[in-house]
N, C-alpha and C positions, 0 to 999 in steps of 0.2 A: 955385310949388307950387299945384296945383289941389285944391280941396276938394269931394269928392263926398258928397252927403247923401241917400241913398235913404230913401224913406218906408216901404218894406216889405222883407221878406226876399227876395222875388222880384226887386225892383229892385236890391238889394245884390248878388245873385248875377249879375245881368246886368251891373252895373257892374264887378264883379271879372273877369268873362269878357272884357269890352271892354278893361279896363286891368289885366292880370295883375300889374303891378308896384305896384298901389295898396296902401298899407299900411293895414290896418284899425285904427280907433281907437274905443274905447268908454270905458273908464276913463282911458286915456292915461297911466297912471302910469309906464310904461316908455318909450313912444314919445315923449312930450313932453320927457322928460329928454334923450334922445338928440338930439332936434331943437334944444332950447335950448342944448346944448353943442356943436352943430354936428358931432355924430358921425354924423348921418344927415340926408339931405336928399332925401326921396322926391319923385318927380314928382307923385304923387297921394296924398292922404289920403282914406280911405273911412270916413266917420263912421257908426257903427252905432247911435247913441244914440236914434234915432227908432223903432227896431224893438223894440217892447215885449216880444215873446215871448222875447227873449234874456235878460230879467231874471226869467223865471218858472222855477219848478221843479215837479217832479211826483214824489211818493213812490209807487212801485209796490210790488208784493208782495216782490220780491227786490232791487230796485235803486232808485236815485234818478236821475232825469233832470234834470240841472242845466244851465239855460240858460247860454250862454257868458258873459253879462254879469251873472249873479247876483253881487252884491257880497259880499265876505268877511263883512261885518257880518250879512247875512241868513243866511249859513251858520252863524255863531256863535249867532245868536238862535233859529233855526228848525230846524236839522238836526243838533244836537248828539247826539241819540240815534242817528240813522241813520248819521251820518258823523263819529264822534268824533275820528278822526285828523285829518281835514281841518278840523274845527272848532278843534282845538288849534293846527294850523298857521296857521289864519286869525288867531288871537290874536296871532301873532308878526309879522304883516305891518305894517311901518312904523308909521303913526299912525292915529288914528280917522278923520281926513279921508280918508286913502288907503284904509282898509278900507271906507269908505262908497262909494268910486268903483271900486276895482279888483276884478277878478274872475278866476276860474280860467281862462277862455278866453284872457285876455290873457297870463297866466303861460305857458300852453301855446304860444300863438303866438310869444312871444318866445323860449321854449325855453332860457332861460338856465340853466346848471347850478346857479345859486344861487337859482332861483325857489322860494319857500317852499312852494308847493302840491305840487311834484313828488314828494317822498318819501312823502307821505300817499297820493297817487294810485297810486304804484307798489305800496305796501303793501296798499292796499285792492283793487287789481285793477280799474282803470278802463278804459273804452273812450271814444275820442273820436269824436263824430259829425261827420263832415266832409261838406260838400255843395258842389256846383257846379251849373251849368246842365245838366251831363251826368248828374247823379244824386247819390245820397248813398252813403256807405259808413261802416263802423265800423272804426276803427283801434285795435287793442289798445295799451294804454299802453306795453307792453314794446317795441313796434315804432315808437313815435311819435318818439323822440329819435334823430336820425341824426348829429349832430355838434354842435360848439360853436355854440349859438344857431341850430341848424338842426333842422327837423322834417320829418315825412313828408307834409305837405300839398303837393298839386300847386299850380302857380302860380294856377290859377283857383278854388281851393277856399277856403272859409271854415269856421271852427269854429262849428257851430250849438249843440251841447250836449256835455256830458260825462255818461256813464252810469257810475255808481259803485255797486258792490255794497253793500247795506246791511250794517252790521257784524253779524256773528253771534258776535262775541267781543270782548274788550278790544282797544283800539288806543291807541298812544301816539306822541308826536312830541316831539323835542328839538332845540334849535337853539343853536349857539354863535355869539355875536356880540361885537363889541368894546364894546357898550353894550347897554342893555336895550330900547331902542326906536329906530325910524328907522335900522335897520342892515341891511346886506346880510350874509347868513349867511357866517361863516367855514366852517362845515360844519353839516349837519343830518342827522337820522336819524329815519325812521319805521318803526314795527313794528306788525303786525296779527296777532292770533291768529285762526285760522279753525277753531273746534272742529268745525264741521259736516263738514269735509274732513280734519280733524286735520293741518292744515298751518300754517306760519308764512310770512308774506311781509314783506319789508323794502324800504326805499327810502333811498338816500343822496343828499344834495344838496351841491353846492359842494366835492366832493372827487374829481372826475373830469371829463373833458371834457363829459360829459352826466350827467344824473341816472341812477343805476344801482341795481340790486338786488344785495345780497350773496348771491348764489346758493349759493356753497359753504357759507356760514354757515347759510342756510336748510336746505339738504340735510342738513347735520350735525345741526341741531337737530330737524328733522322725524324723523330716524332715532333720535336719542337719546330723544325724548319717546315715540315709539312703542315702542321696545325696552324702555324702562324702565317702561312702563305709567303714565306721568305723567298722560295725559289721563283715565284712569279713576280713578286714586288721588287726583289733585290734590295729590300730595306736593310739597314744596319742591324746586325744581331744585337739584341739587348744584353747589357752587362750581366744580368742575372742568368741568362742562358749560357753565356761564355763561362761564367764562374762555375756553374753546375757541371758543365762539360769538363772543365779543368779538374774539378774535384773527383769526378768519376774516372777520368784518365789516371789521376794519381792513385786512386784506389785499385786500379788494375795491376799495379806493380807488386812484386814480391821480392824485393831486393835484399842484398846482404851488405854488411860493413866490410870494406876491404881497404887497401892502401890508396885507392883512387877516390873513395868517398864513402860516406855513411849511408845506411839504408834510409834514414830520415831525410838526408839531403837529396837523395835520388828521387824519392816520392815528391818532394817539394819542387825539384827542378822539372820533373815530367809534367806536373801541373802547370808550371809557368810556360813551358814549351807548348803544351796543348793549347793554352789560351792564346799565345802569340801566333802560332801557326794557323789557328782558326781565323784570327783577325786578318792575317796576311792573305790567306787563300780566299776568304770571303770578299775582301776588298778587290782582289783580282776578278772574282766572279762578277761583282757589281759593275766593275769597269767594263767587262765584256758585254754584260747585259745592256748597259747604257749605250755602248757603241752599236750594238745590233738595233736598238730602238732608233738611234739617230739615222742609221742606214735605211731603216724601213720608212 
């Protein structure tokens, strides 16, 4: 196994172009596990740790540009207001040591359906900035996951950054695991309210071959909130609406039985998480609406 260690982003792109099978490594929290257990033996490892720009982020007017190697700890400490769903997901990642090393770019590159960041990225509406010596492009998060541990990157492309819309409403994230820390998700659910567009987005992890959105559940809830005048009134969502949303979210799953949980349990748990996160986010929204009314 050869170890490639570029000193700049341009050198990294050139190395990836010359060695398309090279596996990028930054935090290494996924790659090193696979290598240590002999599940993977790449011909080349492409070390990105000398490229400082990958650990930087920029808060713009509408979105955050998150370098591929920004560690989860930095997201938790610095971007909680702008990216609340991703910050909550970051809290659930493994241990403090791994949160200090791992980043969203690695989660995306691995593209595991159990990756903790994926539901939050789907719910927020992210775009992946991919680049090669041929140029750069933006990949919508909905088009990024192409199969089990497969993504839309070309062989010569690297993830440079992730662009995530700043929260314009409450966001939540929930994860089921066999213990409280250092655990791969049995299933996970992310939800984001977008009052500016009067829409809701979701993300489901570890309950299908890829991370997915519960689109039927979103469509139902979007229609129910609009037709019922909930966005304007801030009224409590009726139990029947919450129940139907949960059932549709559960129906979006296509899980398997494995050592962490059964398919039946995963579907059930996703429904529970959908109902609970909807309750939590809507209560936050109602609280904000009441505060704005009081100020007026």
